[in-house]
C-alpha positions as CSV (number, residue, x, y, z in Angstrom):
1,M,72.0,66.4,-72.2
2,L,72.9,63.8,-74.7
3,G,72.4,65.1,-78.3
4,R,73.7,68.6,-77.5
5,L,77.3,69.5,-77.8
6,K,78.8,70.5,-74.5
7,R,82.1,72.1,-75.1
8,L,85.2,72.8,-77.1
9,S,88.2,75.0,-76.7
10,P,90.6,77.5,-78.3
11,R,92.9,77.2,-81.1
12,A,92.6,79.2,-84.4
13,G,93.9,78.0,-87.7
14,A,93.1,75.9,-90.7
15,T,94.1,72.3,-91.5
16,M,96.9,71.2,-89.1
17,T,98.4,68.3,-87.3
18,V,98.7,68.4,-83.5
19,V,100.8,65.9,-81.6
20,A,99.7,65.9,-78.0
21,L,101.9,64.0,-75.6
22,L,99.9,62.6,-72.7
23,A,102.6,63.5,-70.1
24,G,104.3,66.2,-72.0
25,P,104.0,70.0,-72.0
26,G,100.5,71.4,-72.3
27,I,98.0,73.7,-70.8
28,S,98.0,73.6,-67.0
29,C,95.2,72.0,-65.2
30,G,95.1,73.8,-61.9
31,S,97.6,72.6,-59.4
32,S,97.7,69.1,-60.9
33,G,99.9,70.0,-63.9
34,G,99.9,67.9,-67.0
35,G,101.4,64.6,-65.8
36,R,99.9,61.5,-64.3
37,P,99.0,61.6,-60.6
38,S,100.6,59.3,-58.0
39,S,98.5,56.3,-57.0
40,T,97.6,58.0,-53.7
41,S,96.4,61.3,-55.3
42,A,94.7,59.4,-58.1
43,A,92.6,57.6,-55.5
44,T,91.5,60.8,-53.8
45,T,91.1,63.2,-56.8
46,S,89.9,60.9,-59.6
47,A,86.6,61.7,-61.3
48,S,85.4,58.2,-60.4
49,S,85.8,58.9,-56.7
50,L,84.6,62.5,-56.7
51,A,81.5,61.9,-58.8
52,P,80.8,58.2,-58.5
53,I,78.0,56.6,-60.5
54,Q,77.3,53.9,-57.9
55,G,75.7,54.4,-54.4
56,N,74.3,57.5,-52.8
57,Y,75.5,60.6,-54.8
58,S,76.6,63.5,-52.6
59,P,79.5,65.3,-54.2
60,S,81.6,67.6,-51.9
61,I,81.9,71.2,-53.2
62,D,84.2,73.5,-51.3
63,P,84.4,77.0,-52.9
64,A,88.0,77.4,-51.5
65,N,89.1,74.4,-53.6
66,F,88.1,76.1,-56.9
67,V,90.2,78.4,-59.1
68,A,89.2,81.4,-61.2
69,T,89.9,80.1,-64.7
70,V,89.0,76.9,-66.5
71,N,92.3,75.7,-68.2
72,N,92.0,72.0,-68.2
73,R,93.9,70.9,-71.3
74,Y,91.0,68.9,-72.7
75,W,88.4,71.5,-71.7
76,P,89.9,75.0,-71.7
77,L,87.4,77.9,-71.6
78,K,89.0,81.2,-72.8
79,P,86.5,84.0,-72.6
80,G,85.7,85.5,-76.0
81,T,86.5,82.3,-78.0
82,A,83.8,80.8,-80.1
83,F,83.7,77.2,-81.5
84,H,81.7,76.4,-84.6
85,Y,80.4,72.9,-85.4
86,R,78.6,71.5,-88.3
87,G,76.6,68.2,-88.4
88,V,73.4,66.4,-88.8
89,R,70.6,65.3,-86.4
90,G,68.5,62.6,-88.0
91,T,68.4,63.8,-91.6
92,T,68.5,67.5,-90.8
93,P,71.7,69.5,-91.2
94,Q,72.5,71.7,-88.2
95,T,75.2,74.0,-86.9
96,D,76.2,74.4,-83.3
97,D,78.0,77.6,-82.1
98,E,79.5,77.8,-78.7
99,L,80.7,81.1,-77.2
100,V,82.8,81.3,-74.0
101,T,81.3,84.5,-72.5
102,R,82.9,86.9,-70.1
103,Q,79.9,86.4,-67.8
104,T,80.1,84.4,-64.5
105,K,77.4,82.9,-62.3
106,R,77.9,82.0,-58.6
107,I,76.6,78.5,-57.8
108,L,77.1,76.8,-54.4
109,G,79.5,79.6,-53.6
110,V,81.6,78.9,-56.7
111,R,82.1,81.4,-59.5
112,C,81.3,79.6,-62.8
113,T,82.1,80.4,-66.4
114,V,79.1,80.9,-68.6
115,V,79.1,79.3,-72.1
116,R,76.4,80.1,-74.6
117,D,75.5,77.3,-77.0
118,T,73.2,77.9,-80.0
119,V,71.9,75.2,-82.3
120,S,70.6,76.3,-85.7
121,E,68.7,74.8,-88.7
122,H,68.8,76.6,-92.0
123,G,70.4,79.6,-90.4
124,R,67.8,80.0,-87.7
125,P,68.4,79.3,-84.0
126,I,66.2,76.5,-82.6
127,E,67.9,75.8,-79.3
128,R,70.0,78.0,-76.9
129,T,71.7,76.9,-73.8
130,F,73.7,78.7,-71.1
131,D,76.0,76.1,-69.5
132,W,77.9,76.8,-66.2
133,Y,81.4,75.3,-65.5
134,A,84.0,75.6,-62.8
135,Q,87.4,74.0,-62.2
136,D,88.8,72.7,-59.0
137,R,92.4,72.9,-57.9
138,Q,93.0,69.3,-59.1
139,G,92.0,70.3,-62.6
140,N,88.6,68.6,-62.7
141,V,86.0,70.7,-64.6
142,W,82.6,70.6,-62.9
143,Y,79.3,70.9,-64.7
144,M,77.2,73.1,-62.4
145,G,74.0,73.3,-64.4
146,E,72.4,74.7,-67.5
147,L,69.6,77.0,-68.6
148,A,68.2,75.3,-71.6
149,L,65.8,77.3,-74.0
150,E,63.8,75.8,-76.8
151,L,61.8,77.4,-79.5
152,E,58.1,77.5,-79.0
153,N,55.7,79.5,-81.2
154,G,58.6,81.7,-82.3
155,R,59.9,82.4,-78.8
156,F,62.5,80.8,-76.6
157,V,61.1,79.3,-73.5
158,K,62.8,77.4,-70.6
159,A,63.1,73.7,-71.3
160,S,62.3,71.0,-68.7
161,D,65.8,69.7,-68.6
162,S,67.2,73.0,-67.2
163,W,68.9,72.5,-63.8
164,E,71.2,74.3,-61.3
165,A,73.3,72.6,-58.7
166,G,71.8,73.1,-55.3
167,V,68.2,73.8,-56.6
168,D,65.5,71.2,-56.3
169,G,67.9,68.4,-55.5
170,A,70.2,68.9,-58.5
171,K,73.8,68.1,-58.0
172,P,76.9,69.0,-60.0
173,G,79.0,66.4,-61.9
174,I,82.4,66.4,-63.7
175,I,82.4,67.3,-67.4
176,M,86.2,66.6,-67.8
177,P,88.6,65.0,-65.3
178,G,91.9,66.8,-64.5
179,T,93.8,63.7,-65.6
180,P,91.6,61.4,-67.6
181,Q,92.4,57.7,-67.2
182,P,91.0,54.9,-69.4
183,G,88.4,53.1,-67.4
184,D,87.2,56.2,-65.4
185,S,83.4,56.4,-65.1
186,Y,81.7,59.3,-63.4
187,R,78.6,61.4,-63.2
188,Q,78.4,64.4,-65.5
189,E,75.2,65.8,-64.0
190,Y,72.5,64.7,-61.5
191,Y,69.0,66.0,-61.5
192,S,67.0,63.1,-60.2
193,P,63.4,64.0,-61.3
194,G,64.3,62.1,-64.5
195,Q,65.9,65.0,-66.3
196,A,69.8,64.9,-66.2
197,L,71.7,61.7,-65.4
198,D,74.5,61.6,-68.0
199,Q,77.5,59.3,-67.3
200,P,80.8,59.5,-69.3
201,H,83.3,56.7,-69.5
202,V,86.9,57.3,-70.6
203,L,87.7,54.8,-73.3
204,A,91.2,55.4,-74.5
205,Y,93.7,57.6,-76.2
206,S,93.3,57.0,-79.9
207,E,95.2,57.5,-83.1
208,T,94.7,60.2,-85.8
209,V,91.3,61.8,-86.0
210,R,90.4,64.0,-89.0
211,V,87.6,66.6,-88.9
212,A,86.9,69.6,-91.1
213,Y,89.0,71.9,-88.8
214,G,92.1,69.7,-89.1
215,T,93.9,66.5,-88.5
216,F,94.9,65.6,-85.0
217,K,97.0,62.9,-83.4
218,L,96.4,61.2,-80.0
219,S,92.9,62.3,-79.1
220,L,91.1,61.4,-75.9
221,V,88.0,59.3,-76.5
222,T,85.0,59.1,-74.2
223,S,81.6,57.4,-74.3
224,E,78.5,59.0,-72.8
225,Y,75.3,57.2,-71.8
226,S,72.2,58.2,-69.9
227,P,69.7,55.7,-68.5
228,L,67.0,58.2,-69.6
229,E,67.9,58.0,-73.3
230,P,68.4,54.9,-75.5
231,Q,71.6,56.1,-77.1
232,T,75.3,56.2,-76.6
233,E,77.6,59.0,-77.8
234,K,81.3,58.9,-78.5
235,K,83.3,62.1,-78.2
236,Y,86.9,63.0,-79.2
237,Y,89.1,65.6,-77.5
238,V,92.5,67.1,-78.3
239,A,94.9,68.5,-75.6
240,G,95.1,72.3,-75.9
241,L,92.0,72.4,-78.0
242,G,89.1,70.5,-76.5
243,E,86.2,68.6,-78.3
244,I,86.6,68.2,-82.0
245,E,84.0,65.6,-82.8
246,E,81.0,63.7,-81.3
247,R,78.7,61.1,-82.8
248,V,75.9,58.9,-81.7
249,V,77.1,55.3,-82.0
250,K,73.9,53.6,-80.6
251,G,70.5,55.2,-81.2
252,H,69.4,57.8,-83.7
253,H,71.7,59.3,-86.3
254,E,73.6,62.4,-85.1
255,Q,77.1,63.6,-85.7
256,F,79.0,67.0,-85.3
257,Q,82.5,68.1,-86.0
258,L,84.5,71.2,-85.4
259,V,84.8,73.4,-88.5
260,N,86.2,76.7,-87.2
261,V,87.3,78.7,-84.1
262,T,87.0,82.5,-83.9
263,H,88.0,85.0,-81.3
């Protein structure tokens, strides 16, 4: 959901400068490679056509069209890698630690990678989420659901915004396109009982972005909105690394940035 970091990806090191060429060498995205698609393939494999935000939503999931690893260059998930973020929600400092586990979960016949996400305040966990992702052969990373846990009377209990594709009408969406194009808009998740309706929009490829973890050139910028929440988030991704920063630009005060990567 909006307000909770969704993903990052691997690269250890301290302050650095990364020059990411949009059509140049990079981490492979399934069979699509790292370049721009032809106009024909773009029309049939774009996130906007596979997970449209308009009309009746019925995404087609064929297990035979999915691959075993998630290596989208803007959303790579290498098991054993942990991404550490620091930020603030409202006026409260928080940390967000994401671990790409070695666990998998089968959803709609597709083997999904499990990512454990823990939000903490003052060193104590307050939220824990298990997110499920899978990549198709075109390099699109699908968001297949989440088990969200929140702290209640000292114990973690299942939150109402938990969902799993194929259960109670929930449907998967795309968390990151295989080849993001400015102007793309698509569903990230769909759980119609008013729980999960996030919609990303690819804005542009920006100039230099500086965060605690380093300085990066040519980042991918997206905007996320949900009709269920009166806020808009802007997120920044770097090829070969993943998400480096997110901040709420409309709504309450919230901002997180990458501070470390461990293995």
